N, C-alpha and C positions, 0 to 999 in steps of 0.2 A: 503494498500500499503506501503510496505517495504521504510525503506528509508536504501540509500546506503551512510556508512560515510566514507570518502577515507582521510589518511593521508602519504604521501611518501618523502622517504628519495633526498635529491640532487640525480639527474641523475638515478631515478625512475620512470615509467610510463611505454604506449607501446608507444615503438620504432618501427619509422617506415621511410622509405627512398624517399624522392622525384625526385627530377632531380640532376641530379652531384651535390653535396656537399651539398646540402639542405637537411637536416637530420630533425625530427620532433620528437618529445619525447610530446607525449598527456599523459596528467597528469588526464584528465576526459576528455570521450567522450558521445557520446548522450547514447549511454546503461548504464550511471553511473549514468548519469542527467534526465531522463524519457524523453527522445529527445530536453530539452531545451539548451544547449550547449556542444559546445566540447574549454577546455583550453587548450594549446599547446604549447610549444616550436620551433623554429625554428631557423637550423645554416643554413649560407646561405654563399656560397663560393664566394671569391673575385670578383665583377666584374661579378654577377651572381643575375639570380634574374626568376621569371616565368614570359610565356610570357600576354600580353595582352589579357585579359580576362570579363565576367560577369558572375554573379550568378542572376540567376534568383529570387531564395528566401531564400535565406541563408544570413544573413546579418556577416559581416566583420569587426574587429578593429585589427589594430596593434601596437605595443608596442615594439619602439627600444630599448634594452637592450644594444648593441656592434653596433657601426657599426655607416655609414653615409649612410644614404636612399635615393635615387630617388622615388619617390612615383604620381605617376598618379593615381586623379580620376577625372573623367567625359573627358574635357577638359586644364583641372587644373595640372600644377605639382607643387607639394610641394617637400622641400628639409629635410630630420629627423638626426637629430644628438641623441644621448645618451637620454633618454626619451622621447622624442617625441614621437606624436601618431598622429594615420588618424582614422577614423570612413568610413569605405570604403562600401554605401549602396549597398540593393541586387538593382539591376537593372542598374546599373551604371558601368561603361567596368573601368577595375583598372588592375594596375600591379604595381611593385617597385622594384627596382635593387640597389642590394652593392656596393655604389661605390668608398670601399675601396680598399686597397690591402690583409687586415687580412678579415677573418670571421667575419663575423657580426652574431649578434640572435638579435629573435623578440619573444613576446608572442605573439600567436597570439590566436582571441574567433572568435568564429562562431555559430553565429544561425540561426535555430535552430542546433542542433549537430546531428554528424550523419560521420561528414568529415573526418572521418580516413576511410572507406570505399571506397572513393575515393584515396585517398593515398597510399592504400591498392594495388589497380588495377593500378594506375599511377605509380606506382614506376617500378616495373620491367618493365615498356616501357620505363624510359627515365634516366636510372641510365648508361645507355650505355654513353649518349653521344651527342648520334645521334638516336633521336625517328624516328617512322614512325608516320607525321603528322595525318593522314588519322585515327589512331586506339586511337591516343591523342586525337584527336577530339571526337573521339566514345565514351571514355570514361565522358573527361567533358560534353557531352549530357545523356547518363546515368544517370548523378548523378546533374542537373539542372544546368549544367553549361556552356557558348557558348565558342568557342573558338575565339579570333577575329584578332588575331597579334601575332607580334614577341615581345620579351622580349624588356625593352626601351633601348633605347640606351645609352655611357657614356656622349655624351654631349649635 
């Protein structure tokens, strides 16, 4: 098996859009790692975050680089500032929200990899800020996830 080495300068990688104000920069994808993981940087717009959802097969981590985030894991709420970290196991509902008035930044890891394919399909549906919930839910299901509810509230 051939080993792929990757060394990237700041700002380089596979750039994808998710919802409004959520841009992703994949440093490695499942294709690069033999399917083992994705490593990517997520820019999160002020007072923004993904809806409540669950990954059926994929483990997820978030590491706060900039901002202050409200994170729901299962039924618990956590507040993470710069340097904060959370492990979001598969089969456990989760969501996060940037609580600040400035863009936030997270480093995320998905294992196994391949999450870039999900975001490639999701981005065009959500960038306008008024996504069709049924179409979005179908993309989640196609990629081993279920959309469970709205994004977190600020309070």
